[in-house]
KOLMAR-518888 format. One record per residue: y, z, x of N, C-alpha, C in turn. Coordinates in steps of 0.05 Angstrom, whole numbers, plus 5000, padded with zeros to 4 digits. Atoms other than C-alpha are relative to their C-alpha. Example, Ala and Ser with C-alpha at 12.3 -4.5 7.8 and 13.67 -1.06 7.14 Angstrom:
REM KOLMAR-518888
<<4976,5000,5018>,<4910,5156,5246>,<5024,5000,5018>>
<<4976,4999,4984>,<4979,5143,5273>,<5022,5014,4985>>
REM end
This chain:
REM KOLMAR-518888
<<4978,5016,5011>,<4552,1389,4856>,<4989,4975,4987>>
<<5009,5024,5015>,<4541,1334,4805>,<5021,4979,5004>>
<<4981,5022,4996>,<4572,1267,4823>,<4996,4977,4981>>
<<5004,5021,5019>,<4546,1225,4766>,<4994,5011,4973>>
<<5006,4992,5027>,<4535,1228,4692>,<4974,4988,4991>>
<<5026,5010,5009>,<4468,1221,4659>,<5005,4982,4975>>
<<4996,5019,5022>,<4467,1160,4613>,<4972,4994,4989>>
<<5026,5004,5013>,<4411,1153,4563>,<5002,4976,4981>>
<<4998,5023,5018>,<4408,1082,4536>,<4981,5004,4976>>
<<5015,4996,5025>,<4383,1084,4463>,<4972,4988,5001>>
<<5027,5012,4999>,<4325,1036,4476>,<4981,5015,5018>>
<<5017,4984,4982>,<4299,1078,4533>,<4991,5026,4986>>
<<5007,4976,5014>,<4301,1140,4490>,<4978,4994,4979>>
<<5020,5007,5020>,<4262,1105,4435>,<4974,4993,5012>>
<<5024,5008,4987>,<4212,1078,4484>,<4987,5023,5015>>
<<5011,4977,4986>,<4202,1146,4516>,<5001,4997,5030>>
<<4998,5004,4971>,<4221,1120,4585>,<5018,5021,5012>>
<<4983,4981,4985>,<4253,1163,4638>,<5029,4991,4999>>
<<4972,5007,5002>,<4328,1166,4632>,<5011,4989,5027>>
<<4987,5012,4976>,<4370,1124,4680>,<5025,5017,5006>>
<<4976,4986,4992>,<4425,1157,4720>,<5019,4980,5012>>
<<4980,5018,4991>,<4489,1120,4731>,<5022,5016,5014>>
<<4979,4986,4986>,<4541,1141,4782>,<5027,4989,4992>>
<<4974,5009,5010>,<4608,1134,4747>,<5021,5001,5022>>
<<4981,4998,4978>,<4642,1151,4813>,<4993,4983,5024>>
<<5008,5018,4978>,<4610,1096,4854>,<5024,4984,5010>>
<<4975,5015,4991>,<4680,1063,4858>,<5014,5015,5022>>
<<4986,4985,4979>,<4702,1119,4904>,<4985,4996,5027>>
<<5013,5004,4974>,<4689,1106,4978>,<4984,5025,5009>>
<<5016,4978,4990>,<4636,1148,5011>,<5016,5017,5018>>
<<4987,4982,4981>,<4658,1209,5049>,<4983,5001,5025>>
<<5013,4998,4974>,<4639,1226,5120>,<4972,5013,4999>>
<<5026,4987,5002>,<4582,1273,5100>,<4979,4981,4992>>
<<5019,5019,5010>,<4547,1219,5061>,<4993,4979,5021>>
<<5005,5020,4979>,<4555,1167,5117>,<4984,5012,5023>>
<<5013,4987,4978>,<4533,1217,5170>,<4971,5006,4993>>
<<5027,4994,5009>,<4472,1239,5130>,<4982,4975,5001>>
<<5016,5025,4999>,<4449,1167,5123>,<4995,4991,5029>>
<<5003,5008,4972>,<4461,1153,5197>,<4979,5018,5013>>
<<5020,4981,4988>,<4421,1216,5216>,<4972,4994,4991>>
<<5026,5007,5011>,<4364,1194,5171>,<4989,4976,5015>>
<<5009,5025,4987>,<4362,1126,5205>,<4997,5004,5030>>
<<5000,4996,4971>,<4374,1153,5276>,<5004,5029,5006>>
<<4999,4971,4996>,<4357,1227,5286>,<5012,5007,5028>>
<<4989,4994,4973>,<4379,1223,5360>,<5030,5003,4999>>
<<4972,4997,5003>,<4450,1220,5335>,<5008,5029,4999>>
<<4995,4971,5003>,<4446,1295,5322>,<5009,5012,5027>>
<<4993,4989,4974>,<4451,1309,5397>,<5030,4996,5006>>
<<4972,5006,4994>,<4521,1278,5399>,<5019,5016,4983>>
<<4983,4986,5019>,<4547,1321,5343>,<5007,5029,5008>>
<<4996,4972,4991>,<4546,1387,5381>,<5026,5004,5015>>
<<4975,4997,4986>,<4614,1374,5412>,<5023,4997,4980>>
<<4976,5002,5017>,<4683,1382,5382>,<5018,4979,5013>>
<<4982,5021,4990>,<4728,1321,5388>,<5021,4994,4979>>
<<4979,5008,5019>,<4792,1295,5356>,<4990,4976,4984>>
<<5007,5023,5016>,<4789,1243,5302>,<5003,4974,5016>>
<<4995,5024,4984>,<4818,1192,5350>,<4977,4996,5020>>
<<5023,5003,4981>,<4763,1207,5402>,<4975,4991,4985>>
<<5024,5008,5016>,<4709,1201,5348>,<5003,4970,4992>>
<<4996,5027,5008>,<4740,1136,5324>,<4995,4981,5023>>
<<5005,5016,4976>,<4739,1108,5395>,<4970,4997,5005>>
<<5030,5000,4996>,<4665,1127,5401>,<4986,4983,4979>>
<<5013,5014,5022>,<4647,1099,5333>,<5004,4970,5003>>
<<4993,5028,5000>,<4683,1033,5341>,<4995,4987,5027>>
<<5004,5011,4974>,<4677,1024,5416>,<4972,5000,5010>>
<<5027,4997,4990>,<4609,1050,5436>,<4979,4991,4980>>
<<5020,5006,5020>,<4574,1036,5371>,<4978,5021,5001>>
<<5019,4978,5000>,<4539,1103,5362>,<4974,4992,4985>>
<<5025,5007,5013>,<4465,1099,5343>,<5001,5007,4970>>
<<5000,4996,5029>,<4458,1092,5267>,<5027,4996,4987>>
<<4973,5003,5011>,<4532,1079,5259>,<5013,4973,5006>>
<<4989,5027,4995>,<4540,1005,5267>,<5007,4986,4974>>
<<4992,5015,5024>,<4573,0957,5219>,<5019,5013,4981>>
<<4981,4987,5018>,<4624,1005,5191>,<5026,4984,5000>>
<<4974,5012,5001>,<4689,0975,5166>,<5021,5020,5010>>
<<4979,4982,4989>,<4756,1004,5188>,<5003,5025,4983>>
<<4997,4976,5017>,<4760,1051,5128>,<4977,5019,5004>>
<<5023,4983,4996>,<4690,1077,5137>,<5002,5014,5027>>
<<4998,4989,4973>,<4701,1087,5212>,<5021,5023,5001>>
<<4979,4980,5001>,<4766,1126,5200>,<4991,5024,4984>>
<<5010,4978,5017>,<4735,1167,5144>,<4980,5017,5015>>
<<5021,4985,4985>,<4675,1186,5187>,<5012,5014,5024>>
<<4988,4987,4977>,<4718,1201,5249>,<5016,5025,4991>>
<<4986,4977,5010>,<4763,1247,5208>,<4981,5022,4993>>
<<5020,4980,5008>,<4702,1282,5179>,<4988,5014,5024>>
<<5012,4988,4976>,<4670,1292,5247>,<5019,5019,5014>>
<<4980,4983,4987>,<4734,1321,5275>,<5002,5027,4985>>
<<4998,4975,5016>,<4738,1372,5218>,<4974,5016,5001>>
<<5027,4987,5003>,<4663,1387,5214>,<4989,5010,5027>>
<<5012,4994,4974>,<4649,1390,5289>,<5009,5026,5012>>
<<5026,5011,4992>,<4616,1416,5327>,<4979,5006,4978>>
<<5021,4997,5020>,<4556,1407,5281>,<4974,5009,5014>>
<<5024,4989,4988>,<4499,1451,5303>,<4975,4995,4983>>
<<5023,5004,5018>,<4455,1441,5242>,<5005,4976,4982>>
<<4995,5025,5016>,<4455,1369,5217>,<4987,5001,4972>>
<<5012,4998,5027>,<4413,1391,5157>,<5018,5014,4981>>
<<4982,4986,5017>,<4471,1432,5131>,<5029,4990,5005>>
<<4974,5011,4996>,<4531,1386,5133>,<5020,5010,4980>>
<<4979,4990,5018>,<4596,1413,5104>,<5010,4978,4982>>
<<4989,5020,5018>,<4630,1378,5045>,<5021,4983,5014>>
<<4980,5019,4990>,<4674,1318,5058>,<5022,4996,4980>>
<<4977,5004,5018>,<4738,1293,5026>,<4992,4989,4972>>
<<5009,5010,5026>,<4701,1255,4971>,<4988,5023,4984>>
<<5012,4977,5014>,<4661,1318,4954>,<5022,5018,4989>>
<<4978,4982,5008>,<4725,1359,4951>,<5016,4987,4977>>
<<4985,5014,5022>,<4761,1306,4908>,<4985,5003,4974>>
<<5015,4999,5025>,<4705,1306,4857>,<4997,5029,4990>>
<<5004,4972,5009>,<4695,1382,4857>,<5026,5014,4994>>
<<4975,4984,5003>,<4766,1409,4865>,<5021,4986,4984>>
<<4978,5014,5015>,<4815,1356,4840>,<4992,4996,4971>>
<<5009,5006,5027>,<4773,1338,4780>,<4996,5025,4983>>
<<5002,4976,5016>,<4768,1410,4759>,<5024,5004,4981>>
<<4976,4998,5017>,<4839,1403,4730>,<5008,4974,4987>>
<<4992,5025,5012>,<4850,1330,4717>,<4980,4978,5008>>
<<5018,5023,4995>,<4812,1264,4714>,<5005,4989,5028>>
<<4998,5009,4972>,<4798,1236,4783>,<5018,4977,5004>>
<<4982,5023,4998>,<4838,1174,4768>,<5028,5007,5008>>
<<4974,4991,4993>,<4902,1214,4774>,<5003,5002,5030>>
<<4999,4997,4971>,<4885,1226,4847>,<4995,4974,5014>>
<<5009,5023,4983>,<4849,1164,4873>,<5015,4975,4997>>
<<4984,5024,5003>,<4897,1112,4846>,<5027,5002,5016>>
<<4974,4997,4985>,<4955,1140,4888>,<4996,4995,5030>>
<<4999,5005,4971>,<4967,1111,4957>,<5023,5016,5011>>
<<4979,4982,4990>,<5006,1166,4993>,<4995,5007,5029>>
<<5002,4990,4972>,<5020,1192,5063>,<4989,5029,4999>>
<<5012,4973,4998>,<4987,1256,5087>,<5020,5022,4992>>
<<4980,4980,5006>,<5052,1296,5081>,<5004,5002,4969>>
<<4997,5000,5029>,<5057,1276,5007>,<4976,5014,4987>>
<<5024,4987,5011>,<4985,1298,4993>,<5002,5030,5005>>
<<4998,4971,4994>,<4996,1364,5029>,<5022,5013,4984>>
<<4979,4990,5017>,<5061,1373,4991>,<4991,5006,4972>>
<<5011,4995,5027>,<5025,1366,4925>,<4982,5024,5000>>
<<5018,4977,4998>,<4972,1415,4948>,<5014,5026,5005>>
<<4984,4975,4995>,<5027,1465,4965>,<5016,5008,4975>>
<<4985,4993,5024>,<5058,1464,4895>,<4985,5022,4985>>
<<5011,4977,5015>,<5047,1524,4849>,<4975,4992,4983>>
<<5022,5008,5017>,<4999,1484,4805>,<4974,4994,5017>>
<<5022,5006,4983>,<4954,1471,4865>,<4993,5021,5021>>
<<5005,4980,4979>,<4959,1531,4912>,<4976,5018,4994>>
<<5023,4983,5008>,<4905,1569,4873>,<4973,4985,5003>>
<<5025,5015,4996>,<4854,1514,4887>,<4986,5012,5024>>
<<5014,4987,4978>,<4800,1547,4930>,<4993,4981,5023>>
<<5004,5016,4976>,<4809,1507,4994>,<5014,5014,5023>>
<<4987,4990,4977>,<4823,1531,5064>,<5021,4980,5010>>
<<4980,5018,4990>,<4881,1501,5103>,<4986,4976,5013>>
<<5015,5023,4988>,<4830,1459,5143>,<4989,4982,4979>>
<<5011,5017,5021>,<4798,1435,5079>,<5022,4984,4987>>
<<4978,5015,5012>,<4866,1415,5051>,<5008,4977,5019>>
<<4995,5021,4981>,<4879,1376,5115>,<4979,4978,4998>>
<<5022,5019,5002>,<4811,1343,5110>,<5002,4984,4974>>
<<4997,5014,5025>,<4821,1326,5037>,<5023,4980,5001>>
<<4977,5018,4998>,<4890,1297,5051>,<4993,4976,5018>>
<<5007,5023,4983>,<4862,1254,5108>,<4981,4981,4985>>
<<5018,5018,5015>,<4806,1228,5063>,<5017,4983,4980>>
<<4984,5014,5020>,<4857,1210,5009>,<5019,4980,5012>>
<<4982,5019,4987>,<4905,1176,5058>,<4984,4974,5005>>
<<5016,5023,4993>,<4849,1130,5080>,<4987,4986,4975>>
<<5017,5011,5022>,<4811,1121,5014>,<5012,4998,4973>>
<<4987,5002,5026>,<4859,1131,4956>,<5017,4975,4998>>
<<4985,5024,5005>,<4902,1077,4926>,<4981,4979,4988>>
<<5019,5017,5012>,<4843,1048,4889>,<5013,4986,4976>>
<<4988,5014,5023>,<4865,0994,4839>,<4987,5010,4974>>
<<5010,4990,5026>,<4858,1017,4767>,<4978,4983,4989>>
<<5020,5018,5010>,<4816,0956,4752>,<4972,5005,5012>>
<<5025,4993,4987>,<4762,0982,4800>,<4987,5025,4988>>
<<5009,4974,5012>,<4754,1046,4759>,<4989,4995,4973>>
<<5011,5003,5027>,<4708,1049,4699>,<5020,5007,4978>>
<<4981,4995,5022>,<4748,1046,4634>,<5000,5029,4989>>
<<5001,4973,5011>,<4723,1114,4611>,<5012,5021,5018>>
<<4987,4981,4982>,<4754,1146,4672>,<5030,4994,5003>>
<<4971,5008,4997>,<4823,1113,4664>,<5018,5017,4981>>
<<4983,4986,5019>,<4848,1154,4605>,<5003,5029,5009>>
<<4996,4972,4995>,<4873,1225,4607>,<5020,5005,5022>>
<<4981,4993,4979>,<4910,1260,4661>,<4998,5030,5006>>
<<5000,4972,4993>,<4929,1329,4684>,<4997,5017,4975>>
<<5005,4982,5023>,<4906,1385,4639>,<5018,5025,5002>>
<<4982,4976,4997>,<4959,1434,4663>,<5028,4992,4994>>
REM end
């Protein structure tokens, strides 16, 4: 999956320098997979705790209360996003093969039909997101019911991004259907 666009500044091309890569989607909050991968890289012992299945609320309590190794300093949104991800992904037997998270699905699935701005600027409740995903224009999107739930949870916590926080080139357009 590609999450950024390659930008080749003219001066770098003329100078023969290596192209710079800019992540145009950096405005979108990280998903649980990204946060967990970083935490596992910093604290491999965290992998032992992932082999159990827990609810999002149980994971949230562990993340915010116990301060799991490698997972300190998360804000409320990050903690909720990670707790939701762990509840959907768990138990995780192979930390080297983490399943996609809500951000991954937003970029891969939602953006396949319309610009991501259409999705991430909307602050909605879970039922509204699931309702949209149940409409005829969305039911053919290749997501399982659990993935739809996970995507909706990610969007509840992380969508509602102000339009001013989104790069201008991603503000135009809309649904292509």
